[in-house]
Every structure is written in C-alpha cells, then in structure tokens.
N, CA, C and O atoms as a GROMACS GRO file, in nm:
protein
  196
    1MET      N    1 -17.081 -11.534 -10.688
    1MET     CA    2 -17.163 -11.473 -10.811
    1MET      C    3 -17.132 -11.362 -10.896
    1MET      O    4 -17.210 -11.313 -10.978
    2LEU      N    5 -16.995 -11.317 -10.871
    2LEU     CA    6 -16.902 -11.254 -10.968
    2LEU      C    7 -16.863 -11.272 -11.105
    2LEU      O    8 -16.872 -11.206 -11.209
    3ASP      N    9 -16.794 -11.441 -11.053
    3ASP     CA   10 -16.710 -11.584 -11.144
    3ASP      C   11 -16.913 -11.620 -11.229
    3ASP      O   12 -16.926 -11.611 -11.351
    4LEU      N   13 -16.996 -11.644 -11.168
    4LEU     CA   14 -17.104 -11.644 -11.297
    4LEU      C   15 -17.101 -11.556 -11.380
    4LEU      O   16 -17.103 -11.579 -11.500
    5MET      N   17 -17.093 -11.379 -11.303
    5MET     CA   18 -17.170 -11.291 -11.406
    5MET      C   19 -17.021 -11.298 -11.519
    5MET      O   20 -17.033 -11.232 -11.622
    6CYS      N   21 -16.947 -11.342 -11.509
    6CYS     CA   22 -16.808 -11.323 -11.541
    6CYS      C   23 -16.852 -11.417 -11.701
    6CYS      O   24 -16.886 -11.375 -11.812
    7TRP      N   25 -16.830 -11.567 -11.645
    7TRP     CA   26 -16.866 -11.658 -11.714
    7TRP      C   27 -16.972 -11.660 -11.803
    7TRP      O   28 -16.956 -11.714 -11.912
    8GLY      N   29 -17.099 -11.601 -11.770
    8GLY     CA   30 -17.212 -11.564 -11.816
    8GLY      C   31 -17.178 -11.520 -11.929
    8GLY      O   32 -17.195 -11.581 -12.034
    9PHE      N   33 -17.088 -11.331 -11.909
    9PHE     CA   34 -17.086 -11.221 -11.967
    9PHE      C   35 -16.999 -11.330 -12.136
    9PHE      O   36 -17.038 -11.342 -12.252
   10THR      N   37 -16.887 -11.382 -12.070
   10THR     CA   38 -16.795 -11.420 -12.126
   10THR      C   39 -16.862 -11.539 -12.281
   10THR      O   40 -16.816 -11.577 -12.389
   11ALA      N   41 -16.959 -11.553 -12.221
   11ALA     CA   42 -17.028 -11.712 -12.332
   11ALA      C   43 -17.081 -11.592 -12.444
   11ALA      O   44 -17.029 -11.570 -12.553
   12VAL      N   45 -17.243 -11.497 -12.362
   12VAL     CA   46 -17.275 -11.456 -12.446
   12VAL      C   47 -17.180 -11.328 -12.530
   12VAL      O   48 -17.244 -11.267 -12.616
   13VAL      N   49 -17.039 -11.289 -12.509
   13VAL     CA   50 -16.980 -11.226 -12.571
   13VAL      C   51 -16.942 -11.332 -12.738
   13VAL      O   52 -16.946 -11.306 -12.858
   14GLY      N   53 -16.896 -11.485 -12.636
   14GLY     CA   54 -16.802 -11.522 -12.719
   14GLY      C   55 -16.958 -11.615 -12.853
   14GLY      O   56 -16.926 -11.664 -12.961
   15GLY      N   57 -17.066 -11.614 -12.814
   15GLY     CA   58 -17.135 -11.703 -12.838
   15GLY      C   59 -17.129 -11.565 -13.009
   15GLY      O   60 -17.080 -11.591 -13.119
   16TRP      N   61 -17.193 -11.434 -12.968
   16TRP     CA   62 -17.243 -11.307 -13.038
   16TRP      C   63 -17.089 -11.338 -13.129
   16TRP      O   64 -17.086 -11.374 -13.247
   17VAL      N   65 -16.978 -11.315 -13.049
   17VAL     CA   66 -16.829 -11.267 -13.190
   17VAL      C   67 -16.764 -11.390 -13.262
   17VAL      O   68 -16.706 -11.412 -13.369
   18LEU      N   69 -16.800 -11.456 -13.156
   18LEU     CA   70 -16.679 -11.557 -13.298
   18LEU      C   71 -16.787 -11.664 -13.407
   18LEU      O   72 -16.744 -11.765 -13.463
   19PRO      N   73 -16.933 -11.611 -13.420
   19PRO     CA   74 -16.981 -11.645 -13.556
   19PRO      C   75 -16.933 -11.508 -13.635
   19PRO      O   76 -16.873 -11.497 -13.742
   20LEU      N   77 -16.965 -11.441 -13.574
   20LEU     CA   78 -16.986 -11.271 -13.629
   20LEU      C   79 -16.772 -11.267 -13.724
   20LEU      O   80 -16.745 -11.207 -13.828
   21ALA      N   81 -16.675 -11.348 -13.639
   21ALA     CA   82 -16.505 -11.318 -13.679
   21ALA      C   83 -16.555 -11.439 -13.804
   21ALA      O   84 -16.596 -11.401 -13.914
   22ILE      N   85 -16.541 -11.608 -13.761
   22ILE     CA   86 -16.620 -11.629 -13.885
   22ILE      C   87 -16.669 -11.544 -13.993
   22ILE      O   88 -16.600 -11.490 -14.079
   23GLY      N   89 -16.791 -11.541 -13.978
   23GLY     CA   90 -16.850 -11.458 -14.090
   23GLY      C   91 -16.786 -11.328 -14.187
   23GLY      O   92 -16.785 -11.301 -14.307
   24VAL      N   93 -16.740 -11.274 -14.076
   24VAL     CA   94 -16.642 -11.156 -14.127
   24VAL      C   95 -16.553 -11.263 -14.216
   24VAL      O   96 -16.537 -11.278 -14.337
   25VAL      N   97 -16.528 -11.298 -14.157
   25VAL     CA   98 -16.310 -11.388 -14.234
   25VAL      C   99 -16.446 -11.404 -14.353
   25VAL      O  100 -16.480 -11.335 -14.450
   26ARG      N  101 -16.497 -11.521 -14.295
   26ARG     CA  102 -16.553 -11.571 -14.493
   26ARG      C  103 -16.576 -11.457 -14.526
   26ARG      O  104 -16.482 -11.389 -14.569
   27GLY      N  105 -16.669 -11.419 -14.520
   27GLY     CA  106 -16.757 -11.225 -14.626
   27GLY      C  107 -16.589 -11.153 -14.638
   27GLY      O  108 -16.549 -11.038 -14.657
   28ALA      N  109 -16.543 -11.240 -14.624
   28ALA     CA  110 -16.366 -11.080 -14.607
   28ALA      C  111 -16.295 -11.069 -14.780
   28ALA      O  112 -16.254 -10.970 -14.842
   29GLY      N  113 -16.304 -11.229 -14.826
   29GLY     CA  114 -16.346 -11.220 -14.951
   29GLY      C  115 -16.394 -11.148 -15.036
   29GLY      O  116 -16.311 -11.091 -15.107
   30LEU      N  117 -16.535 -11.123 -15.062
   30LEU     CA  118 -16.592 -11.130 -15.131
   30LEU      C  119 -16.637 -10.977 -15.134
   30LEU      O  120 -16.675 -10.913 -15.231
   31LEU      N  121 -16.626 -10.947 -15.037
   31LEU     CA  122 -16.698 -10.797 -14.964
   31LEU      C  123 -16.522 -10.730 -14.915
   31LEU      O  124 -16.511 -10.689 -14.800
   32SER      N  125 -16.418 -10.726 -14.992
   32SER     CA  126 -16.313 -10.613 -14.910
   32SER      C  127 -16.302 -10.542 -15.049
   32SER      O  128 -16.265 -10.426 -15.026
   33ALA      N  129 -16.321 -10.564 -15.197
   33ALA     CA  130 -16.309 -10.435 -15.262
   33ALA      C  131 -16.416 -10.290 -15.271
   33ALA      O  132 -16.415 -10.167 -15.284
   34ARG      N  133 -16.526 -10.439 -15.250
   34ARG     CA  134 -16.664 -10.328 -15.230
   34ARG      C  135 -16.716 -10.278 -15.065
   34ARG      O  136 -16.827 -10.244 -15.024
   35SER      N  137 -16.601 -10.289 -15.003
   35SER     CA  138 -16.597 -10.272 -14.833
   35SER      C  139 -16.521 -10.150 -14.850
   35SER      O  140 -16.546 -10.037 -14.809
   36ILE      N  141 -16.403 -10.203 -14.934
   36ILE     CA  142 -16.311 -10.076 -14.965
   36ILE      C  143 -16.356  -9.954 -14.995
   36ILE      O  144 -16.368  -9.846 -14.939
   37PHE      N  145 -16.379 -10.010 -15.116
   37PHE     CA  146 -16.440  -9.910 -15.210
   37PHE      C  147 -16.507  -9.755 -15.121
   37PHE      O  148 -16.467  -9.643 -15.088
   38TRP      N  149 -16.702  -9.887 -15.105
   38TRP     CA  150 -16.732  -9.782 -15.045
   38TRP      C  151 -16.728  -9.741 -14.871
   38TRP      O  152 -16.825  -9.676 -14.831
   39ASN      N  153 -16.641  -9.769 -14.788
   39ASN     CA  154 -16.596  -9.696 -14.723
   39ASN      C  155 -16.451  -9.629 -14.755
   39ASN      O  156 -16.407  -9.628 -14.640
   40SER      N  157 -16.354  -9.575 -14.829
   40SER     CA  158 -16.323  -9.431 -14.908
   40SER      C  159 -16.417  -9.421 -15.019
   40SER      O  160 -16.360  -9.441 -15.126
   41ALA      N  161 -16.516  -9.402 -15.028
   41ALA     CA  162 -16.650  -9.290 -15.030
   41ALA      C  163 -16.700  -9.212 -14.976
   41ALA      O  164 -16.699  -9.089 -14.981
   42MET      N  165 -16.768  -9.311 -14.900
   42MET     CA  166 -16.736  -9.222 -14.765
   42MET      C  167 -16.649  -9.159 -14.698
   42MET      O  168 -16.660  -9.040 -14.671
   43GLY      N  169 -16.593  -9.200 -14.679
   43GLY     CA  170 -16.492  -9.096 -14.601
   43GLY      C  171 -16.409  -8.990 -14.697
   43GLY      O  172 -16.345  -8.901 -14.642
   44TRP      N  173 -16.412  -9.000 -14.835
   44TRP     CA  174 -16.475  -8.824 -14.919
   44TRP      C  175 -16.618  -8.776 -14.856
   44TRP      O  176 -16.643  -8.667 -14.805
   45GLY      N  177 -16.695  -8.879 -14.873
   45GLY     CA  178 -16.784  -8.764 -14.817
   45GLY      C  179 -16.784  -8.709 -14.674
   45GLY      O  180 -16.887  -8.642 -14.662
   46THR      N  181 -16.729  -8.709 -14.587
   46THR     CA  182 -16.732  -8.719 -14.475
   46THR      C  183 -16.634  -8.583 -14.481
   46THR      O  184 -16.675  -8.474 -14.441
   47LEU      N  185 -16.497  -8.603 -14.538
   47LEU     CA  186 -16.366  -8.465 -14.611
   47LEU      C  187 -16.451  -8.340 -14.626
   47LEU      O  188 -16.451  -8.231 -14.569
   48GLU      N  189 -16.556  -8.421 -14.769
   48GLU     CA  190 -16.629  -8.305 -14.843
   48GLU      C  191 -16.702  -8.201 -14.711
   48GLU      O  192 -16.704  -8.081 -14.685
   49LEU      N  193 -16.754  -8.324 -14.651
   49LEU     CA  194 -16.897  -8.166 -14.585
   49LEU      C  195 -16.815  -8.128 -14.381
   49LEU      O  196 -16.867  -8.043 -14.308
   0.00000   0.00000   0.00000
C-alpha cells in the first residue's frame, strides 16, 4: 500500500515538475533578463520596506 502511494506521489510530482521544468528551461532564454530585472526590482522594493 505504501509502495503504491509512493509510486502515485512520484507520478503526480513527475507529471507536474517535468513539464514545468521543461517550460522553465525553454522560457529561461527569453525571460532571463526580464526576471532578473523584476527580481532585482522586487529585492530593492523589499529592502526599502
């Protein structure tokens, strides 16, 4: 029973994480500069707060 739950959990996590990781890797080239800008801007915003 525990093995089935572990396999089901792994399948669910893999089903979500793998496509997400592929999408992130594909979008990283396009969004890297923008995300760095936004992260730094948010970092400065939190520092000011």
